[in-house]
All heavy atoms as an XYZ file, in Angstrom:
647
protein
N     -16.306     91.196    277.940
C     -15.383     92.233    278.372
C     -16.053     93.584    278.158
O     -16.532     93.898    277.087
C     -14.096     92.128    277.581
C     -13.153     93.264    277.866
S     -11.629     93.192    276.911
C     -12.153     93.947    275.399
N     -16.113     94.369    279.226
C     -16.729     95.689    279.169
C     -15.823     96.699    279.895
O     -15.369     96.437    281.006
C     -18.110     95.673    279.865
O     -18.912     94.664    279.265
C     -18.794     96.993    279.767
N     -15.591     97.837    279.256
C     -14.888     98.931    279.961
C     -15.833     99.567    280.980
O     -17.000     99.733    280.685
C     -14.445    100.010    278.964
C     -13.257     99.555    278.126
O     -12.217     99.249    278.707
O     -13.415     99.501    276.895
N     -15.310     99.868    282.131
C     -16.111    100.460    283.201
C     -15.318    101.575    283.870
O     -14.091    101.550    283.874
C     -16.456     99.406    284.231
N     -16.028    102.586    284.375
C     -15.377    103.657    285.096
C     -16.060    103.807    286.458
O     -17.285    103.666    286.583
C     -15.495    104.956    284.328
C     -14.626    104.981    283.099
C     -15.067    104.426    281.904
C     -13.309    105.475    283.174
C     -14.262    104.416    280.784
C     -12.510    105.471    282.031
C     -12.990    104.942    280.858
O     -12.166    104.907    279.753
N     -15.234    104.068    287.500
C     -15.772    104.187    288.825
C     -14.997    105.306    289.583
O     -13.801    105.439    289.406
C     -15.655    102.869    289.623
C     -16.304    102.978    291.007
C     -14.234    102.399    289.720
C     -16.460    101.664    291.721
N     -15.707    106.066    290.366
C     -15.088    107.115    291.156
C     -14.599    106.539    292.498
O     -15.361    105.866    293.190
N     -13.349    106.767    292.811
C     -12.758    106.324    294.072
C     -11.910    107.453    294.596
O     -11.049    107.974    293.884
C     -11.885    105.065    293.879
C     -12.640    103.948    293.195
C     -11.313    104.609    295.240
C     -11.718    102.780    292.769
N     -12.104    107.835    295.854
C     -11.286    108.887    296.474
C     -11.230    110.143    295.650
O     -10.208    110.823    295.575
C      -9.848    108.366    296.729
C      -9.779    107.351    297.850
O     -10.630    107.339    298.728
N      -8.783    106.510    297.815
N     -12.352    110.483    295.025
C     -12.424    111.710    294.218
C     -11.742    111.647    292.857
O     -11.599    112.651    292.162
N     -11.318    110.441    292.433
C     -10.654    110.241    291.158
C     -11.451    109.254    290.316
O     -12.119    108.364    290.872
C      -9.246    109.721    291.333
C      -8.291    110.577    292.176
C      -7.004    109.805    292.436
C      -8.005    111.891    291.455
N     -11.351    109.376    289.004
C     -12.022    108.435    288.103
C     -11.065    107.345    287.689
O      -9.974    107.615    287.135
C     -12.539    109.175    286.876
C     -13.522    108.384    285.983
C     -14.747    107.988    286.742
C     -13.866    109.232    284.774
N     -11.474    106.079    287.935
C     -10.657    104.911    287.638
C     -11.281    104.128    286.496
O     -12.512    103.984    286.462
C     -10.475    104.013    288.846
C      -9.531    104.565    289.887
C      -9.929    105.529    290.744
C      -8.235    104.078    289.954
C      -9.077    106.077    291.686
C      -7.365    104.600    290.906
C      -7.782    105.569    291.749
N     -10.463    103.583    285.634
C     -10.917    102.727    284.549
C     -10.652    101.271    284.898
O      -9.630    100.959    285.525
C     -10.166    103.048    283.254
C     -10.340    102.064    282.161
N      -9.418    101.098    281.846
C     -11.392    101.849    281.334
C      -9.885    100.355    280.865
N     -11.080    100.782    280.548
N     -11.595    100.458    284.566
C     -11.430     99.032    284.776
C     -11.997     98.253    283.623
O     -12.737     98.792    282.775
N     -11.651     96.988    283.541
C     -12.215     96.091    282.525
C     -12.959     95.008    283.282
O     -12.368     94.268    284.098
C     -11.126     95.480    281.646
C     -10.341     96.584    280.946
C     -11.760     94.509    280.624
C      -9.144     96.093    280.159
N     -14.250     94.923    283.026
C     -15.113     93.914    283.661
C     -15.168     92.718    282.701
O     -15.770     92.799    281.614
C     -16.503     94.500    283.874
C     -17.428     93.572    284.580
O     -17.152     92.349    284.643
O     -18.472     94.034    285.091
N     -14.515     91.646    283.073
C     -14.448     90.462    282.261
C     -15.621     89.526    282.530
O     -15.815     88.548    281.807
C     -13.145     89.715    282.513
C     -11.965     90.427    281.983
C     -11.152     91.321    282.636
C     -11.457     90.339    280.667
N     -10.205     91.799    281.801
C     -10.347     91.220    280.559
C     -11.826     89.635    279.521
C      -9.619     91.383    279.420
C     -11.081     89.787    278.369
C      -9.988     90.659    278.335
N     -16.431     89.802    283.546
C     -17.527     88.927    283.893
C     -17.013     87.625    284.466
O     -15.924     87.548    284.986
N     -17.811     86.591    284.331
C     -17.434     85.258    284.826
C     -18.350     84.795    285.924
O     -19.397     85.394    286.201
N     -17.961     83.693    286.528
C     -18.777     83.067    287.577
C     -17.901     82.872    288.838
O     -16.699     82.781    288.728
C     -19.370     81.713    287.110
C     -18.229     80.749    286.713
C     -20.331     81.906    285.978
C     -18.717     79.352    286.420
N     -18.556     82.774    289.962
C     -17.826     82.519    291.201
C     -17.451     83.789    291.938
O     -17.966     84.859    291.687
N     -16.541     83.606    292.868
C     -16.088     84.719    293.723
C     -15.388     85.770    292.884
O     -14.757     85.454    291.896
C     -15.146     84.188    294.794
C     -15.849     83.285    295.770
C     -14.921     82.672    296.740
N     -14.110     83.714    297.391
C     -13.174     83.469    298.278
N     -12.915     82.232    298.641
N     -12.496     84.448    298.812
N     -15.432     87.012    293.293
C     -14.769     88.092    292.556
C     -13.254     88.005    292.702
O     -12.728     87.645    293.746
C     -15.285     89.380    293.163
C     -15.887     89.012    294.474
C     -16.243     87.557    294.421
N     -12.549     88.347    291.596
C     -11.073     88.418    291.606
C     -10.695     89.745    290.954
O     -11.121     90.053    289.847
C     -10.464     87.272    290.812
C      -8.946     87.394    290.689
S      -8.192     86.073    289.774
C      -8.160     84.784    291.040
N      -9.915     90.526    291.694
C      -9.443     91.815    291.194
C      -8.015     91.625    290.698
O      -7.147     91.182    291.428
C      -9.473     92.873    292.286
C      -8.930     94.244    291.931
C      -9.740     94.877    290.798
C      -8.926     95.150    293.121
N      -7.789     91.980    289.445
C      -6.458     91.849    288.840
C      -5.769     93.232    288.832
O      -6.351     94.195    288.324
C      -6.578     91.329    287.407
C      -7.337     90.023    287.239
C      -7.498     89.677    285.770
C      -6.642     88.907    288.000
N      -4.577     93.285    289.399
C      -3.813     94.525    289.461
C      -2.505     94.362    288.696
O      -1.797     93.388    288.855
C      -3.507     94.878    290.929
C      -4.717     95.109    291.805
C      -4.270     95.286    293.247
C      -5.502     96.322    291.337
N      -2.216     95.355    287.855
C      -1.006     95.300    287.051
C       0.170     95.842    287.857
O       0.024     96.394    288.946
C      -1.195     96.196    285.802
C      -1.512     97.615    286.114
N      -0.576     98.540    286.539
C      -2.697     98.268    286.091
C      -1.160     99.693    286.717
N      -2.454     99.570    286.505
N       1.369     95.694    287.323
C       2.570     96.187    287.931
C       2.883     97.611    287.485
O       2.081     98.242    286.759
N       4.028     98.097    287.857
C       4.479     99.466    287.530
C       4.580     99.583    285.999
O       5.018     98.676    285.328
C       5.826     99.707    288.181
C       6.413    101.109    288.055
C       5.482    102.122    288.713
C       7.799    101.174    288.685
N       4.185    100.765    285.519
C       4.293    101.110    284.086
C       3.468    100.180    283.204
O       3.858     99.842    282.104
C       5.723    101.142    283.635
N       2.296     99.756    283.655
C       1.444     98.881    282.892
C       0.000     99.373    283.031
O      -0.230    100.531    283.457
C       1.593     97.416    283.396
O       0.939     96.550    282.524
N      -0.966     98.552    282.641
C      -2.373     98.922    282.796
C      -3.230     97.654    282.766
O      -2.694     96.526    282.707
C      -2.819     99.889    281.688
C      -2.606     99.316    280.291
O      -3.134     98.245    279.980
N      -1.843    100.018    279.485
N      -4.521     97.789    282.878
C      -5.424     96.664    282.987
C      -5.351     95.734    281.789
O      -5.667     94.529    281.880
C      -6.879     97.139    283.180
N      -4.961     96.214    280.607
C      -4.860     95.381    279.425
C      -3.772     94.327    279.566
O      -3.742     93.379    278.782
C      -4.591     96.251    278.190
C      -5.644     97.305    277.878
C      -7.065     96.734    277.810
N      -7.190     95.691    276.802
C      -8.091     95.692    275.835
N      -8.929     96.699    275.701
N      -8.157     94.685    275.012
N      -2.906     94.468    280.555
C      -1.891     93.461    280.849
C      -2.531     92.077    280.972
O      -1.910     91.055    280.653
C      -1.130     93.838    282.134
C      -0.161     92.827    282.588
C       1.116     92.808    282.060
C      -0.480     91.898    283.553
C       2.070     91.853    282.477
C       0.439     90.943    283.988
C       1.705     90.928    283.445
N      -3.785     92.033    281.458
C      -4.450     90.793    281.768
C      -5.254     90.216    280.592
O      -5.958     89.223    280.762
C      -5.364     90.993    282.984
C      -4.588     91.371    284.197
C      -4.448     92.607    284.731
C      -3.789     90.507    284.992
N      -3.621     92.564    285.826
C      -3.205     91.263    285.999
C      -3.506     89.129    284.922
C      -2.361     90.722    286.967
C      -2.665     88.592    285.915
C      -2.111     89.372    286.910
N      -5.174     90.810    279.411
C      -5.996     90.381    278.276
C      -5.909     88.895    277.953
O      -6.887     88.274    277.575
C      -5.648     91.183    277.012
C      -6.229     92.578    277.016
O      -6.968     92.932    277.970
O      -5.959     93.333    276.038
N      -4.731     88.317    278.071
C      -4.590     86.897    277.741
C      -5.023     85.963    278.864
O      -5.588     84.897    278.592
C      -3.140     86.581    277.360
C      -2.616     87.305    276.089
C      -1.143     86.972    275.878
C      -3.439     86.885    274.878
N      -4.808     86.364    280.092
C      -5.127     85.483    281.218
C      -6.590     85.590    281.685
O      -7.178     84.598    282.090
C      -4.203     85.779    282.404
N      -7.143     86.802    281.628
C      -8.485     87.020    282.210
C      -9.572     86.112    281.633
O     -10.401     85.626    282.418
C      -8.869     88.490    282.058
N      -9.631     85.870    280.334
C     -10.694     84.980    279.844
C     -10.677     83.585    280.472
O     -11.737     82.988    280.672
C     -10.417     84.906    278.325
C      -9.705     86.161    278.030
C      -8.867     86.449    279.250
N      -9.503     83.073    280.835
C      -9.430     81.760    281.474
C      -9.917     81.832    282.908
O     -10.483     80.877    283.430
C      -8.025     81.222    281.403
C      -7.554     80.954    279.985
C      -6.733     81.829    279.306
C      -7.964     79.788    279.344
C      -6.360     81.599    278.016
C      -7.572     79.523    278.053
C      -6.746     80.433    277.380
O      -6.388     80.186    276.093
N      -9.652     82.952    283.566
C     -10.044     83.106    284.982
C     -11.550     83.179    285.153
O     -12.069     82.853    286.180
C      -9.374     84.353    285.556
C      -7.859     84.254    285.648
C      -7.265     85.618    286.012
C      -7.409     83.192    286.623
N     -12.282     83.644    284.107
C     -13.725     83.813    284.206
C     -14.457     82.469    284.341
O     -15.627     82.450    284.723
C     -14.292     84.552    282.991
O     -14.045     83.786    281.802
C     -13.693     85.926    282.860
N     -13.792     81.350    284.095
C     -14.426     80.043    284.292
C     -14.593     79.722    285.767
O     -15.368     78.845    286.120
C     -13.571     78.941    283.621
C     -13.443     79.104    282.149
N     -14.504     78.950    281.269
C     -12.373     79.458    281.400
C     -14.078     79.172    280.051
N     -12.779     79.493    280.113
N     -13.869     80.443    286.599
C     -13.909     80.149    288.062
C     -14.149     81.381    288.932
O     -14.425     81.249    290.123
C     -12.636     79.468    288.524
C     -12.329     78.208    287.772
N     -12.999     77.049    288.021
C     -11.461     77.944    286.756
C     -12.556     76.103    287.206
N     -11.645     76.619    286.464
N     -13.957     82.580    288.343
C     -14.053     83.825    289.109
C     -14.795     84.888    288.337
O     -14.729     84.909    287.093
C     -12.687     84.369    289.459
C     -11.814     83.428    290.255
C     -10.868     82.630    289.653
C     -11.977     83.372    291.623
C     -10.105     81.766    290.394
C     -11.185     82.506    292.379
C     -10.266     81.699    291.725
N     -15.473     85.784    289.034
C     -15.941     87.027    288.431
C     -14.717     87.946    288.391
O     -14.194     88.304    289.435
C     -17.088     87.678    289.215
C     -17.714     88.797    288.464
C     -18.775     88.562    287.627
C     -17.185     90.068    288.547
C     -19.335     89.623    286.897
C     -17.723     91.115    287.813
C     -18.792     90.860    287.008
O     -19.321     91.880    286.251
N     -14.278     88.329    287.203
C     -12.961     88.917    287.030
C     -13.008     90.374    286.593
O     -13.697     90.738    285.636
C     -12.176     88.078    285.950
O     -12.277     86.722    286.295
C     -10.730     88.525    285.856
N     -12.268     91.225    287.315
C     -12.189     92.655    287.023
C     -10.714     93.062    287.064
O     -10.013     92.714    288.011
C     -12.975     93.455    288.087
C     -12.902     94.979    287.997
C     -13.638     95.467    286.750
C     -13.489     95.609    289.243
N     -10.291     93.788    286.060
C      -8.923     94.338    286.019
C      -9.008     95.858    286.165
O      -9.880     96.484    285.564
C      -8.218     93.970    284.730
N      -8.122     96.431    286.943
C      -8.174     97.868    287.244
C      -6.943     98.565    286.724
O      -5.824     98.088    286.904
C      -8.251     98.045    288.771
C      -8.311     99.482    289.298
C      -9.646    100.131    288.904
C      -8.115     99.515    290.808
N      -7.154     99.740    286.081
C      -6.038    100.636    285.780
C      -5.785    101.396    287.085
O      -6.661    102.153    287.541
C      -6.406    101.647    284.704
C      -6.291    101.138    283.295
O      -5.580    100.132    283.089
O      -6.902    101.729    282.393
N      -4.652    101.192    287.701
C      -4.387    101.847    288.944
C      -4.077    103.346    288.736
O      -3.878    103.796    287.633
C      -3.228    101.170    289.664
C      -3.593     99.728    290.086
C      -2.500     99.066    290.817
O      -2.240     99.387    291.971
N      -1.833     98.119    290.190
N      -4.131    104.073    289.814
C      -3.860    105.528    289.800
C      -2.632    105.849    288.958
O      -1.573    105.279    289.092
C      -3.617    105.948    291.243
C      -3.270    107.384    291.472
C      -2.881    107.591    292.933
N      -4.014    107.385    293.813
C      -4.560    108.338    294.557
N      -4.084    109.569    294.545
N      -5.580    108.077    295.326
N      -2.827    106.762    287.981
C      -1.732    107.206    287.133
C      -1.425    106.292    285.963
O      -0.457    106.531    285.230
N      -2.222    105.269    285.753
C      -1.948    104.277    284.700
C      -3.150    104.179    283.758
O      -4.289    104.354    284.187
C      -1.620    102.918    285.293
C      -0.345    102.929    286.089
N      -0.304    103.347    287.400
C       0.889    102.529    285.778
C       0.961    103.228    287.834
N       1.688    102.743    286.878
N      -2.877    103.769    282.513
C      -3.965    103.482    281.581
C      -4.885    104.678    281.445
O      -4.479    105.805    281.343
N      -6.192    104.389    281.495
C      -7.225    105.405    281.327
C      -7.715    105.964    282.675
O      -8.693    106.691    282.711
C      -8.396    104.840    280.546
N      -7.059    105.635    283.773
C      -7.435    106.156    285.084
C      -6.855    107.566    285.280
O      -5.940    107.960    284.565
C      -6.940    105.256    286.196
O      -7.717    104.062    286.242
N      -7.364    108.248    286.262
C      -6.912    109.620    286.613
C      -5.396    109.606    286.894
O      -4.860    108.632    287.386
C      -7.672    110.152    287.806
N      -4.802    110.727    286.581
C      -3.346    110.903    286.799
C      -3.110    112.138    287.649
O      -2.697    113.184    287.146
C      -2.661    111.001    285.424
C      -2.769    109.693    284.655
C      -2.390    109.859    283.210
C      -2.521    108.550    282.456
N      -3.862    107.987    282.407
N      -3.402    112.044    288.919
C      -3.210    113.174    289.814
C      -1.715    113.480    290.018
O      -0.844    112.642    289.699
C      -3.847    112.736    291.129
C      -3.711    111.253    291.134
C      -3.847    110.853    289.671
N      -1.440    114.653    290.557
C      -0.060    115.065    290.813
C       0.562    114.363    292.029
O       1.771    114.378    292.190
C       0.022    116.588    291.040
C      -0.289    117.351    289.809
O      -0.091    116.823    288.685
O      -0.790    118.496    289.896
N      -0.255    113.783    292.887
C       0.250    113.158    294.101
C      -0.533    111.899    294.408
O      -1.471    111.560    293.723
C       0.158    114.115    295.296
C      -1.257    114.607    295.536
C      -1.258    115.740    296.547
O      -0.194    116.195    297.003
N      -2.444    116.196    296.933
N      -0.130    111.202    295.455
C      -0.854    110.003    295.918
C      -0.328    108.706    295.337
O      -1.045    107.715    295.212
N       0.940    108.660    294.944
C       1.526    107.465    294.372
C       2.287    106.629    295.414
O       2.975    105.682    295.069
C       2.457    107.826    293.221
C       1.650    108.416    292.086
C       1.541    109.805    291.929
C       0.996    107.620    291.181
C       0.812    110.348    290.896
C       0.240    108.148    290.146
C       0.164    109.514    290.008
O      -0.602    110.056    288.997
N       2.085    106.956    296.669
C       2.693    106.182    297.756
C       1.840    104.911    297.985
O       0.678    104.866    297.610
C       2.784    106.999    299.049
C       1.417    107.550    299.404
O       0.936    108.521    298.735
O       0.823    107.036    300.351
N       2.414    103.913    298.596
C       1.716    102.641    298.832
C       0.432    102.792    299.639
O      -0.584    102.175    299.296
C       2.636    101.585    299.430
C       3.621    101.041    298.446
C       4.978    101.188    298.666
C       3.222    100.399    297.290
C       5.919    100.707    297.766
C       4.139     99.901    296.395
C       5.504    100.068    296.630
N       0.405    103.602    300.679
C      -0.870    103.718    301.446
C      -2.011    104.283    300.569
O      -3.140    103.817    300.664
C      -0.517    104.677    302.605
C       0.932    104.466    302.828
C       1.529    104.242    301.436
N      -1.717    105.253    299.728
C      -2.776    105.822    298.856
C      -3.249    104.810    297.845
O      -4.470    104.708    297.613
C      -2.225    107.071    298.139
O      -1.924    108.109    299.038
N      -2.330    104.118    297.249
C      -2.702    103.118    296.232
C      -3.519    101.966    296.885
O      -4.517    101.529    296.350
C      -1.461    102.570    295.522
C      -0.818    103.701    294.680
C      -1.786    101.381    294.636
C       0.560    103.413    294.170
N      -3.112    101.546    298.070
C      -3.830    100.515    298.772
C      -5.254    100.983    299.164
O      -6.202    100.215    299.068
C      -3.078    100.068    300.017
N      -5.352    102.230    299.520
C      -6.654    102.787    299.881
C      -7.582    102.836    298.667
O      -8.788    102.597    298.786
C      -6.503    104.172    300.499
C      -7.793    104.811    300.973
C      -8.468    104.063    302.129
O      -7.872    103.181    302.744
O      -9.644    104.385    302.388
N      -7.054    103.144    297.500
C      -7.857    103.126    296.253
C      -8.465    101.743    296.094
O      -9.669    101.622    295.832
C      -7.016    103.467    295.040
C      -6.489    104.886    295.004
O      -7.072    105.753    295.654
O      -5.492    105.123    294.261
N      -7.664    100.698    296.234
C      -8.160     99.350    296.034
C      -9.139     98.972    297.124
O     -10.176     98.354    296.865
C      -6.960     98.337    296.023
C      -7.446     96.910    295.989
C      -6.076     98.638    294.783
N      -8.873     99.351    298.358
C      -9.789     99.037    299.480
C     -11.160     99.622    299.239
O     -12.170     99.021    299.543
C      -9.218     99.540    300.801
C      -9.986     99.088    302.031
C      -9.486     99.726    303.295
N      -9.869    101.098    303.423
C     -11.090    101.521    303.770
N     -12.055    100.675    304.008
N     -11.360    102.814    303.910
N     -11.218    100.830    298.678
C     -12.505    101.498    298.465
C     -13.255    101.020    297.246
O     -14.394    101.438    297.028
C     -12.291    103.003    298.428
C     -11.916    103.567    299.752
C     -11.864    105.062    299.703
N     -11.560    105.595    300.974
C     -12.238    106.613    301.532
N     -13.206    107.191    300.884
N     -11.889    107.054    302.721
N     -12.614    100.229    296.405
C     -13.300     99.701    295.231
C     -14.393     98.752    295.637
O     -14.177     97.815    296.387
C     -12.272     98.983    294.339
C     -12.829     98.336    293.087
C     -13.346     99.434    292.126
C     -11.748     97.513    292.408
N     -15.585     99.005    295.196
C     -16.748     98.140    295.516
C     -17.598     97.966    294.339
O     -17.827     98.752    293.575
C     -17.529     98.719    296.661
C     -16.702     98.735    297.903
C     -17.441     99.244    299.051
N     -16.427     99.342    300.110
C     -16.752     99.287    301.372
N     -17.949     99.090    301.743
N     -15.819     99.409    302.270
C-alpha cells in the first residue's frame, strides 16, 4: 500500500495504490467518505486485480475546490485518471 498523488483537471488527487496482479480495478468511495473506506477489502482484491482507491474531489486528501461537484465533473475526473 502506497499513498500517491496525481494531477487531474488542474486539481491534486490522492489515491492509495494497493498493487496486485491482473487487470486494474479503481475503487471509488461513496458520499462523505474517502479512499480508506477500502482498507479491509482492497488487500483481498490484489490477488486478482491491480488495485487503486481514489479520494474523489472534495474528499480525503484530494483537492477541495469551490465548484465541480456535479456528476459530469466527477465522472470527468475519473475518466482522466491514467
